[in-house]
C-alpha beads as a LAMMPS data file, in Angstrom:
LAMMPS data file: protein, C-alpha beads

416 atoms
415 bonds

1 atom types
1 bond types

-500.0 500.0 xlo xhi
-500.0 500.0 ylo yhi
-500.0 500.0 zlo zhi

Masses

1 110.0

Atoms # bond

1 1 1 3.845 -131.852 -240.910
2 1 1 7.028 -133.845 -240.542
3 1 1 5.968 -136.016 -243.517
4 1 1 5.556 -132.942 -245.718
5 1 1 8.994 -131.646 -244.729
6 1 1 10.556 -135.050 -245.432
7 1 1 8.901 -135.206 -248.861
8 1 1 10.100 -131.687 -249.649
9 1 1 13.633 -132.588 -248.578
10 1 1 13.596 -135.683 -250.798
11 1 1 12.442 -133.645 -253.783
12 1 1 15.068 -130.989 -253.149
13 1 1 17.734 -133.682 -252.841
14 1 1 16.628 -135.316 -256.137
15 1 1 16.641 -131.998 -257.916
16 1 1 20.054 -131.164 -256.563
17 1 1 21.343 -134.609 -257.529
18 1 1 19.871 -134.273 -260.994
19 1 1 21.355 -130.801 -261.406
20 1 1 24.771 -132.113 -260.351
21 1 1 24.456 -134.943 -262.858
22 1 1 23.465 -132.526 -265.614
23 1 1 26.455 -130.319 -264.839
24 1 1 28.756 -133.322 -264.913
25 1 1 27.338 -134.374 -268.294
26 1 1 27.724 -130.849 -269.667
27 1 1 31.312 -130.720 -268.502
28 1 1 32.068 -134.045 -270.173
29 1 1 30.502 -132.758 -273.378
30 1 1 32.635 -129.621 -273.273
31 1 1 35.717 -131.823 -272.783
32 1 1 34.519 -134.096 -275.636
33 1 1 34.705 -137.087 -273.347
34 1 1 31.873 -138.716 -275.260
35 1 1 32.111 -142.258 -273.917
36 1 1 31.926 -141.063 -270.300
37 1 1 29.197 -138.625 -271.191
38 1 1 27.104 -141.445 -272.671
39 1 1 27.576 -143.512 -269.531
40 1 1 26.386 -140.632 -267.339
41 1 1 23.463 -139.842 -269.641
42 1 1 22.276 -143.456 -269.682
43 1 1 22.597 -143.616 -265.890
44 1 1 20.563 -140.427 -265.505
45 1 1 17.940 -141.546 -268.061
46 1 1 17.101 -144.546 -265.882
47 1 1 16.336 -142.287 -262.937
48 1 1 15.068 -139.091 -264.627
49 1 1 14.263 -139.517 -268.335
50 1 1 13.731 -136.220 -270.136
51 1 1 13.750 -134.575 -273.584
52 1 1 16.888 -132.669 -272.607
53 1 1 18.847 -135.832 -271.780
54 1 1 17.818 -137.576 -274.971
55 1 1 18.773 -134.471 -276.894
56 1 1 22.252 -134.526 -275.346
57 1 1 22.567 -138.228 -276.106
58 1 1 21.640 -137.544 -279.720
59 1 1 24.193 -134.757 -279.943
60 1 1 26.930 -137.079 -278.650
61 1 1 26.116 -139.740 -281.232
62 1 1 25.890 -137.104 -283.941
63 1 1 29.343 -135.821 -283.038
64 1 1 30.562 -139.397 -283.300
65 1 1 28.870 -139.581 -286.735
66 1 1 26.738 -142.451 -285.484
67 1 1 23.623 -141.023 -287.072
68 1 1 21.407 -144.068 -286.580
69 1 1 21.891 -143.969 -282.798
70 1 1 21.557 -140.177 -282.836
71 1 1 18.253 -140.501 -284.672
72 1 1 16.974 -143.021 -282.129
73 1 1 17.876 -140.657 -279.273
74 1 1 16.180 -137.638 -280.873
75 1 1 13.052 -139.681 -281.637
76 1 1 12.900 -140.789 -277.992
77 1 1 13.306 -137.198 -276.883
78 1 1 10.352 -136.100 -279.045
79 1 1 8.134 -138.465 -277.039
80 1 1 8.717 -136.135 -274.068
81 1 1 8.499 -132.876 -276.058
82 1 1 6.792 -133.389 -279.419
83 1 1 7.164 -129.773 -280.570
84 1 1 10.788 -129.262 -279.583
85 1 1 12.009 -127.317 -282.593
86 1 1 15.677 -128.200 -282.051
87 1 1 15.038 -131.926 -281.874
88 1 1 12.650 -131.831 -284.840
89 1 1 15.431 -130.211 -286.859
90 1 1 18.073 -132.656 -285.624
91 1 1 15.794 -135.616 -286.406
92 1 1 15.166 -134.322 -289.927
93 1 1 18.877 -133.709 -290.469
94 1 1 19.796 -137.238 -289.343
95 1 1 17.198 -138.706 -291.711
96 1 1 18.646 -136.631 -294.518
97 1 1 22.223 -137.707 -293.786
98 1 1 21.146 -141.346 -293.723
99 1 1 19.486 -140.904 -297.113
100 1 1 15.913 -141.103 -295.744
101 1 1 14.982 -137.866 -297.486
102 1 1 11.223 -138.405 -297.495
103 1 1 11.260 -138.961 -293.746
104 1 1 13.399 -135.845 -293.382
105 1 1 10.771 -133.781 -295.254
106 1 1 8.068 -134.865 -292.812
107 1 1 10.063 -133.611 -289.820
108 1 1 11.171 -130.399 -291.501
109 1 1 7.537 -129.728 -292.379
110 1 1 6.515 -130.322 -288.743
111 1 1 9.311 -128.050 -287.514
112 1 1 8.124 -125.303 -289.867
113 1 1 4.609 -125.657 -288.498
114 1 1 6.090 -124.798 -285.106
115 1 1 8.241 -121.943 -286.497
116 1 1 6.868 -120.955 -289.908
117 1 1 9.231 -117.991 -290.284
118 1 1 12.404 -119.997 -289.650
119 1 1 14.172 -119.444 -292.978
120 1 1 17.121 -121.648 -292.058
121 1 1 14.741 -124.571 -291.603
122 1 1 13.048 -123.768 -294.913
123 1 1 16.463 -123.678 -296.597
124 1 1 17.268 -127.164 -295.307
125 1 1 13.858 -128.422 -296.478
126 1 1 14.581 -127.002 -299.923
127 1 1 17.909 -128.812 -300.067
128 1 1 16.204 -132.142 -299.282
129 1 1 13.790 -131.585 -302.193
130 1 1 16.819 -130.907 -304.418
131 1 1 18.339 -134.216 -303.232
132 1 1 15.107 -135.911 -304.342
133 1 1 15.328 -134.063 -307.678
134 1 1 11.955 -132.514 -306.939
135 1 1 13.122 -129.238 -308.408
136 1 1 9.660 -127.646 -308.730
137 1 1 8.917 -127.993 -305.014
138 1 1 12.461 -126.859 -304.142
139 1 1 11.990 -123.847 -306.438
140 1 1 8.795 -122.923 -304.604
141 1 1 10.512 -123.231 -301.223
142 1 1 13.491 -121.047 -302.161
143 1 1 11.262 -118.546 -303.948
144 1 1 9.363 -118.115 -300.712
145 1 1 12.645 -117.586 -298.849
146 1 1 13.807 -115.048 -301.479
147 1 1 10.632 -113.000 -300.958
148 1 1 11.528 -112.628 -297.267
149 1 1 15.339 -112.318 -297.629
150 1 1 16.975 -111.638 -300.979
151 1 1 20.396 -110.911 -299.510
152 1 1 21.485 -114.403 -298.487
153 1 1 24.052 -115.623 -301.012
154 1 1 23.652 -119.306 -300.164
155 1 1 19.865 -119.297 -300.570
156 1 1 20.119 -117.239 -303.751
157 1 1 22.473 -119.866 -305.169
158 1 1 19.965 -122.644 -304.394
159 1 1 17.173 -120.654 -306.024
160 1 1 19.351 -120.054 -309.087
161 1 1 20.019 -123.776 -309.413
162 1 1 16.331 -124.632 -309.073
163 1 1 15.385 -121.888 -311.519
164 1 1 17.666 -123.442 -314.099
165 1 1 16.227 -126.923 -313.500
166 1 1 12.621 -125.687 -313.961
167 1 1 13.602 -123.820 -317.160
168 1 1 13.535 -120.314 -315.702
169 1 1 16.829 -119.578 -317.466
170 1 1 16.770 -115.806 -317.257
171 1 1 15.990 -115.838 -313.551
172 1 1 18.787 -118.356 -312.987
173 1 1 21.201 -116.169 -314.986
174 1 1 20.313 -113.033 -312.997
175 1 1 20.618 -114.853 -309.668
176 1 1 23.965 -116.460 -310.515
177 1 1 25.295 -113.042 -311.576
178 1 1 24.216 -111.683 -308.194
179 1 1 25.869 -114.622 -306.401
180 1 1 29.181 -114.074 -308.224
181 1 1 29.114 -110.383 -307.494
182 1 1 28.917 -111.161 -303.806
183 1 1 31.321 -114.123 -303.893
184 1 1 33.721 -114.061 -306.864
185 1 1 35.592 -117.130 -305.533
186 1 1 32.602 -119.447 -306.074
187 1 1 34.003 -121.754 -308.745
188 1 1 30.844 -123.756 -309.343
189 1 1 28.795 -120.647 -310.005
190 1 1 31.093 -119.626 -312.889
191 1 1 30.356 -122.947 -314.576
192 1 1 26.612 -122.769 -313.888
193 1 1 26.369 -119.171 -315.107
194 1 1 28.161 -120.077 -318.365
195 1 1 25.550 -122.771 -318.950
196 1 1 22.740 -120.290 -318.298
197 1 1 23.831 -118.037 -321.138
198 1 1 22.625 -118.624 -324.666
199 1 1 25.853 -119.198 -326.583
200 1 1 24.343 -117.877 -329.826
201 1 1 23.005 -114.650 -328.311
202 1 1 25.154 -113.969 -325.254
203 1 1 28.613 -114.805 -326.569
204 1 1 30.258 -111.752 -324.996
205 1 1 28.825 -112.588 -321.569
206 1 1 30.061 -116.184 -321.828
207 1 1 33.584 -115.126 -322.681
208 1 1 33.649 -112.438 -319.988
209 1 1 32.492 -114.985 -317.370
210 1 1 35.123 -117.515 -318.442
211 1 1 37.876 -114.899 -318.369
212 1 1 36.721 -113.631 -314.954
213 1 1 36.788 -117.182 -313.657
214 1 1 40.296 -117.738 -314.998
215 1 1 41.460 -114.652 -313.185
216 1 1 40.269 -116.250 -309.938
217 1 1 41.282 -119.790 -310.894
218 1 1 44.210 -119.663 -313.372
219 1 1 44.646 -122.755 -315.549
220 1 1 41.448 -124.286 -314.181
221 1 1 40.641 -127.240 -316.403
222 1 1 36.870 -126.871 -316.250
223 1 1 37.006 -123.219 -317.330
224 1 1 39.573 -124.030 -320.031
225 1 1 37.230 -126.736 -321.312
226 1 1 34.314 -124.312 -321.391
227 1 1 36.441 -121.844 -323.388
228 1 1 37.524 -124.549 -325.858
229 1 1 33.919 -125.747 -326.319
230 1 1 32.661 -122.206 -326.842
231 1 1 35.161 -121.681 -329.651
232 1 1 34.280 -125.140 -331.015
233 1 1 30.524 -124.423 -331.032
234 1 1 31.074 -121.082 -332.758
235 1 1 33.289 -122.829 -335.370
236 1 1 36.387 -120.858 -334.475
237 1 1 38.518 -123.956 -334.818
238 1 1 41.989 -122.405 -334.568
239 1 1 41.352 -120.903 -331.095
240 1 1 39.415 -124.027 -330.114
241 1 1 42.429 -126.231 -330.962
242 1 1 44.740 -124.049 -328.815
243 1 1 42.299 -124.053 -325.895
244 1 1 41.859 -127.837 -326.074
245 1 1 45.674 -128.101 -325.845
246 1 1 45.686 -125.897 -322.740
247 1 1 42.928 -128.012 -321.280
248 1 1 44.829 -131.237 -322.020
249 1 1 47.849 -129.886 -320.172
250 1 1 45.707 -129.992 -317.041
251 1 1 43.525 -133.043 -317.738
252 1 1 45.574 -136.221 -318.101
253 1 1 42.593 -138.565 -318.632
254 1 1 40.362 -136.750 -321.139
255 1 1 37.115 -138.241 -322.373
256 1 1 36.963 -139.775 -325.844
257 1 1 34.501 -137.113 -327.034
258 1 1 36.796 -134.289 -325.975
259 1 1 39.717 -135.751 -327.906
260 1 1 37.387 -136.134 -330.863
261 1 1 36.507 -132.425 -330.708
262 1 1 40.218 -131.592 -330.416
263 1 1 40.917 -133.661 -333.541
264 1 1 38.062 -132.056 -335.496
265 1 1 39.237 -128.583 -334.481
266 1 1 42.777 -129.424 -335.624
267 1 1 41.481 -130.707 -338.975
268 1 1 39.410 -127.580 -339.685
269 1 1 42.295 -125.393 -338.484
270 1 1 44.376 -126.924 -341.334
271 1 1 46.596 -128.981 -339.059
272 1 1 45.898 -132.280 -340.862
273 1 1 48.998 -134.131 -339.674
274 1 1 48.287 -133.231 -336.062
275 1 1 44.661 -134.293 -336.568
276 1 1 45.806 -137.619 -338.042
277 1 1 47.879 -138.306 -334.920
278 1 1 44.895 -137.525 -332.705
279 1 1 42.508 -139.725 -334.717
280 1 1 45.129 -142.469 -334.803
281 1 1 45.128 -142.537 -331.018
282 1 1 41.346 -142.515 -330.992
283 1 1 41.207 -145.465 -333.381
284 1 1 43.248 -147.503 -330.901
285 1 1 40.586 -146.755 -328.306
286 1 1 37.653 -147.456 -330.643
287 1 1 38.735 -149.322 -333.792
288 1 1 35.288 -149.296 -335.427
289 1 1 34.194 -145.745 -334.740
290 1 1 32.892 -144.436 -338.096
291 1 1 33.479 -140.769 -337.225
292 1 1 37.143 -141.405 -336.478
293 1 1 37.619 -143.180 -339.818
294 1 1 35.672 -140.438 -341.595
295 1 1 38.021 -137.706 -340.362
296 1 1 41.071 -139.892 -340.967
297 1 1 39.878 -140.179 -344.564
298 1 1 39.427 -136.426 -344.894
299 1 1 42.889 -135.756 -343.449
300 1 1 44.441 -138.187 -345.937
301 1 1 42.525 -136.578 -348.756
302 1 1 43.933 -133.153 -347.852
303 1 1 47.412 -134.694 -347.743
304 1 1 46.813 -136.323 -351.168
305 1 1 46.953 -139.834 -349.761
306 1 1 44.009 -140.879 -351.892
307 1 1 44.300 -144.650 -351.551
308 1 1 44.190 -144.434 -347.778
309 1 1 41.433 -141.827 -347.983
310 1 1 39.220 -144.055 -350.150
311 1 1 39.812 -147.140 -348.016
312 1 1 39.053 -145.299 -344.794
313 1 1 35.911 -143.634 -346.201
314 1 1 34.687 -147.062 -347.350
315 1 1 35.239 -148.464 -343.862
316 1 1 33.504 -145.458 -342.342
317 1 1 30.464 -145.962 -344.533
318 1 1 30.290 -149.662 -343.665
319 1 1 30.615 -148.926 -339.944
320 1 1 27.996 -146.178 -340.004
321 1 1 25.078 -148.536 -340.562
322 1 1 23.959 -149.916 -337.144
323 1 1 23.307 -153.640 -336.727
324 1 1 19.601 -153.182 -336.097
325 1 1 19.037 -151.892 -339.690
326 1 1 20.144 -155.279 -341.020
327 1 1 17.761 -156.937 -338.554
328 1 1 14.951 -154.693 -339.798
329 1 1 15.516 -155.738 -343.412
330 1 1 15.655 -159.373 -342.257
331 1 1 12.237 -159.131 -340.642
332 1 1 10.899 -157.245 -343.641
333 1 1 12.049 -160.013 -345.964
334 1 1 10.374 -162.627 -343.784
335 1 1 7.115 -160.671 -343.759
336 1 1 7.158 -160.319 -347.542
337 1 1 7.753 -164.059 -347.761
338 1 1 4.748 -164.776 -345.525
339 1 1 2.671 -162.693 -347.945
340 1 1 4.180 -164.665 -350.871
341 1 1 5.685 -161.487 -352.264
342 1 1 8.884 -163.377 -353.113
343 1 1 10.626 -160.767 -355.243
344 1 1 10.335 -158.138 -352.533
345 1 1 11.299 -160.739 -349.903
346 1 1 14.545 -161.610 -351.675
347 1 1 15.440 -157.958 -352.188
348 1 1 14.983 -157.271 -348.465
349 1 1 16.928 -160.372 -347.424
350 1 1 19.803 -159.482 -349.770
351 1 1 19.902 -155.999 -348.217
352 1 1 19.991 -157.521 -344.749
353 1 1 23.016 -159.630 -345.732
354 1 1 24.720 -156.709 -347.473
355 1 1 24.446 -154.589 -344.317
356 1 1 25.645 -157.404 -342.058
357 1 1 27.625 -160.152 -343.866
358 1 1 27.944 -161.971 -340.557
359 1 1 24.276 -162.970 -340.738
360 1 1 24.945 -165.951 -342.993
361 1 1 21.671 -167.669 -342.104
362 1 1 20.006 -165.019 -344.287
363 1 1 21.682 -166.699 -347.283
364 1 1 19.871 -169.906 -346.379
365 1 1 16.557 -168.051 -346.319
366 1 1 17.293 -166.515 -349.733
367 1 1 17.998 -170.001 -351.118
368 1 1 14.712 -171.447 -349.790
369 1 1 12.810 -168.414 -351.089
370 1 1 14.319 -168.835 -354.544
371 1 1 13.253 -172.470 -354.534
372 1 1 9.687 -171.457 -353.984
373 1 1 9.744 -168.328 -356.159
374 1 1 11.822 -169.069 -359.257
375 1 1 11.410 -171.941 -361.635
376 1 1 15.154 -171.710 -362.397
377 1 1 16.474 -173.737 -359.443
378 1 1 20.116 -172.850 -360.280
379 1 1 19.810 -169.626 -358.251
380 1 1 18.598 -171.533 -355.213
381 1 1 21.379 -174.140 -355.548
382 1 1 24.010 -171.407 -355.857
383 1 1 22.744 -169.675 -352.725
384 1 1 22.836 -172.965 -350.783
385 1 1 26.495 -173.319 -351.850
386 1 1 27.315 -169.747 -350.910
387 1 1 25.597 -170.308 -347.569
388 1 1 27.706 -173.394 -346.804
389 1 1 30.928 -171.655 -347.871
390 1 1 30.310 -168.465 -345.884
391 1 1 28.961 -170.200 -342.763
392 1 1 31.564 -172.970 -342.631
393 1 1 31.220 -175.148 -339.543
394 1 1 28.740 -172.656 -338.059
395 1 1 26.038 -173.451 -340.605
396 1 1 22.939 -174.344 -338.600
397 1 1 21.127 -175.799 -341.615
398 1 1 24.095 -177.539 -343.279
399 1 1 22.490 -180.974 -343.601
400 1 1 19.312 -179.608 -345.144
401 1 1 21.329 -177.391 -347.552
402 1 1 23.455 -180.336 -348.702
403 1 1 20.352 -182.483 -349.266
404 1 1 18.693 -179.717 -351.290
405 1 1 21.837 -179.214 -353.435
406 1 1 21.856 -182.930 -354.321
407 1 1 18.131 -182.926 -355.044
408 1 1 18.385 -179.806 -357.209
409 1 1 21.301 -181.349 -359.138
410 1 1 19.154 -184.359 -359.927
411 1 1 16.241 -182.207 -361.007
412 1 1 18.457 -180.121 -363.277
413 1 1 19.980 -183.272 -364.786
414 1 1 16.589 -184.749 -365.609
415 1 1 15.359 -181.403 -366.941
416 1 1 18.228 -181.492 -369.444

Bonds

1 1 1 2
2 1 2 3
3 1 3 4
4 1 4 5
5 1 5 6
6 1 6 7
7 1 7 8
8 1 8 9
9 1 9 10
10 1 10 11
11 1 11 12
12 1 12 13
13 1 13 14
14 1 14 15
15 1 15 16
16 1 16 17
17 1 17 18
18 1 18 19
19 1 19 20
20 1 20 21
21 1 21 22
22 1 22 23
23 1 23 24
24 1 24 25
25 1 25 26
26 1 26 27
27 1 27 28
28 1 28 29
29 1 29 30
30 1 30 31
31 1 31 32
32 1 32 33
33 1 33 34
34 1 34 35
35 1 35 36
36 1 36 37
37 1 37 38
38 1 38 39
39 1 39 40
40 1 40 41
41 1 41 42
42 1 42 43
43 1 43 44
44 1 44 45
45 1 45 46
46 1 46 47
47 1 47 48
48 1 48 49
49 1 49 50
50 1 50 51
51 1 51 52
52 1 52 53
53 1 53 54
54 1 54 55
55 1 55 56
56 1 56 57
57 1 57 58
58 1 58 59
59 1 59 60
60 1 60 61
61 1 61 62
62 1 62 63
63 1 63 64
64 1 64 65
65 1 65 66
66 1 66 67
67 1 67 68
68 1 68 69
69 1 69 70
70 1 70 71
71 1 71 72
72 1 72 73
73 1 73 74
74 1 74 75
75 1 75 76
76 1 76 77
77 1 77 78
78 1 78 79
79 1 79 80
80 1 80 81
81 1 81 82
82 1 82 83
83 1 83 84
84 1 84 85
85 1 85 86
86 1 86 87
87 1 87 88
88 1 88 89
89 1 89 90
90 1 90 91
91 1 91 92
92 1 92 93
93 1 93 94
94 1 94 95
95 1 95 96
96 1 96 97
97 1 97 98
98 1 98 99
99 1 99 100
100 1 100 101
101 1 101 102
102 1 102 103
103 1 103 104
104 1 104 105
105 1 105 106
106 1 106 107
107 1 107 108
108 1 108 109
109 1 109 110
110 1 110 111
111 1 111 112
112 1 112 113
113 1 113 114
114 1 114 115
115 1 115 116
116 1 116 117
117 1 117 118
118 1 118 119
119 1 119 120
120 1 120 121
121 1 121 122
122 1 122 123
123 1 123 124
124 1 124 125
125 1 125 126
126 1 126 127
127 1 127 128
128 1 128 129
129 1 129 130
130 1 130 131
131 1 131 132
132 1 132 133
133 1 133 134
134 1 134 135
135 1 135 136
136 1 136 137
137 1 137 138
138 1 138 139
139 1 139 140
140 1 140 141
141 1 141 142
142 1 142 143
143 1 143 144
144 1 144 145
145 1 145 146
146 1 146 147
147 1 147 148
148 1 148 149
149 1 149 150
150 1 150 151
151 1 151 152
152 1 152 153
153 1 153 154
154 1 154 155
155 1 155 156
156 1 156 157
157 1 157 158
158 1 158 159
159 1 159 160
160 1 160 161
161 1 161 162
162 1 162 163
163 1 163 164
164 1 164 165
165 1 165 166
166 1 166 167
167 1 167 168
168 1 168 169
169 1 169 170
170 1 170 171
171 1 171 172
172 1 172 173
173 1 173 174
174 1 174 175
175 1 175 176
176 1 176 177
177 1 177 178
178 1 178 179
179 1 179 180
180 1 180 181
181 1 181 182
182 1 182 183
183 1 183 184
184 1 184 185
185 1 185 186
186 1 186 187
187 1 187 188
188 1 188 189
189 1 189 190
190 1 190 191
191 1 191 192
192 1 192 193
193 1 193 194
194 1 194 195
195 1 195 196
196 1 196 197
197 1 197 198
198 1 198 199
199 1 199 200
200 1 200 201
201 1 201 202
202 1 202 203
203 1 203 204
204 1 204 205
205 1 205 206
206 1 206 207
207 1 207 208
208 1 208 209
209 1 209 210
210 1 210 211
211 1 211 212
212 1 212 213
213 1 213 214
214 1 214 215
215 1 215 216
216 1 216 217
217 1 217 218
218 1 218 219
219 1 219 220
220 1 220 221
221 1 221 222
222 1 222 223
223 1 223 224
224 1 224 225
225 1 225 226
226 1 226 227
227 1 227 228
228 1 228 229
229 1 229 230
230 1 230 231
231 1 231 232
232 1 232 233
233 1 233 234
234 1 234 235
235 1 235 236
236 1 236 237
237 1 237 238
238 1 238 239
239 1 239 240
240 1 240 241
241 1 241 242
242 1 242 243
243 1 243 244
244 1 244 245
245 1 245 246
246 1 246 247
247 1 247 248
248 1 248 249
249 1 249 250
250 1 250 251
251 1 251 252
252 1 252 253
253 1 253 254
254 1 254 255
255 1 255 256
256 1 256 257
257 1 257 258
258 1 258 259
259 1 259 260
260 1 260 261
261 1 261 262
262 1 262 263
263 1 263 264
264 1 264 265
265 1 265 266
266 1 266 267
267 1 267 268
268 1 268 269
269 1 269 270
270 1 270 271
271 1 271 272
272 1 272 273
273 1 273 274
274 1 274 275
275 1 275 276
276 1 276 277
277 1 277 278
278 1 278 279
279 1 279 280
280 1 280 281
281 1 281 282
282 1 282 283
283 1 283 284
284 1 284 285
285 1 285 286
286 1 286 287
287 1 287 288
288 1 288 289
289 1 289 290
290 1 290 291
291 1 291 292
292 1 292 293
293 1 293 294
294 1 294 295
295 1 295 296
296 1 296 297
297 1 297 298
298 1 298 299
299 1 299 300
300 1 300 301
301 1 301 302
302 1 302 303
303 1 303 304
304 1 304 305
305 1 305 306
306 1 306 307
307 1 307 308
308 1 308 309
309 1 309 310
310 1 310 311
311 1 311 312
312 1 312 313
313 1 313 314
314 1 314 315
315 1 315 316
316 1 316 317
317 1 317 318
318 1 318 319
319 1 319 320
320 1 320 321
321 1 321 322
322 1 322 323
323 1 323 324
324 1 324 325
325 1 325 326
326 1 326 327
327 1 327 328
328 1 328 329
329 1 329 330
330 1 330 331
331 1 331 332
332 1 332 333
333 1 333 334
334 1 334 335
335 1 335 336
336 1 336 337
337 1 337 338
338 1 338 339
339 1 339 340
340 1 340 341
341 1 341 342
342 1 342 343
343 1 343 344
344 1 344 345
345 1 345 346
346 1 346 347
347 1 347 348
348 1 348 349
349 1 349 350
350 1 350 351
351 1 351 352
352 1 352 353
353 1 353 354
354 1 354 355
355 1 355 356
356 1 356 357
357 1 357 358
358 1 358 359
359 1 359 360
360 1 360 361
361 1 361 362
362 1 362 363
363 1 363 364
364 1 364 365
365 1 365 366
366 1 366 367
367 1 367 368
368 1 368 369
369 1 369 370
370 1 370 371
371 1 371 372
372 1 372 373
373 1 373 374
374 1 374 375
375 1 375 376
376 1 376 377
377 1 377 378
378 1 378 379
379 1 379 380
380 1 380 381
381 1 381 382
382 1 382 383
383 1 383 384
384 1 384 385
385 1 385 386
386 1 386 387
387 1 387 388
388 1 388 389
389 1 389 390
390 1 390 391
391 1 391 392
392 1 392 393
393 1 393 394
394 1 394 395
395 1 395 396
396 1 396 397
397 1 397 398
398 1 398 399
399 1 399 400
400 1 400 401
401 1 401 402
402 1 402 403
403 1 403 404
404 1 404 405
405 1 405 406
406 1 406 407
407 1 407 408
408 1 408 409
409 1 409 410
410 1 410 411
411 1 411 412
412 1 412 413
413 1 413 414
414 1 414 415
415 1 415 416
């Protein structure tokens, strides 16, 4: 009997001691004395390990943004309580923060097996699928949430985004409109809603959305850009030019393409001199851009500067042909040569050189082809000479070309 009483007293003492330790830990957590709390937790874990203690340890590390240690603590806690919904959620969230999204999905799925009607958990699962760009699965998750609760603005916004990504444009549009009605200060939703509208069919809705956004966010550069681009797409170049200027007042490092659109708008709005200034700046950024030279030429033409216009249009044409077209003709010429279709081979090789005069080795190939194709060796000799002149010190086949020139000279002399 005395033994039973002693055992009971020991148990009561341990429970009381543990309770006191837990209270001390809780007090330290409230005071945000995290280092001391960790010391007490580790001390208590040696004597009385439990899911609750590991959970508290995980929370401390999470508050310290030490997510790897937090994850370890939560995983240890799940060994004591595998279906603890709070720790399953915390584990999944730590995985997600660390970028281990696929691991996060596994734990969110397990948590939802424990609480299938927990919409907050489902929402977090949907976000992880969005992070993985698995928009179809995310769409299905948020659609399921919407069927149970269509009033939550945050979840509706996620569903709208997923709808747009899976090409359910009309649903995305309707949802974004609903989101903005509930929260007119949601800047991102203005931009997303504008992109949901068909600019050819819903022009009034686009403009109304942009103007509503500018009421909430005056002089916002993203909304000003959307307005400028809308005018640009609808070929209303005067208003587009003015809107690009308003945008550029806010954006000090505009993209090349935006400045290009500003220049084009200025040109078509009959502000040729302004357009020339814009394209002049763009040419400094990209000296060989054919579109820049093209519009510079058109501006000069309108201003009756015909010599400049012709020169620039010529440069634009030359720059428009990409390098790979020359390479294509080069290969074509070689293939014709292999088939002993020499006339076609020379025509293709000459085109390759015309498109890219830097490919001087093509001249050498033309010379060798003429030697085999034409009984008049003068053409071959002339091409060897042109090859040596154009290639200079960079001629890879200089020795052979010189030898062939001398040999052809001898042959022509004896033929005479």
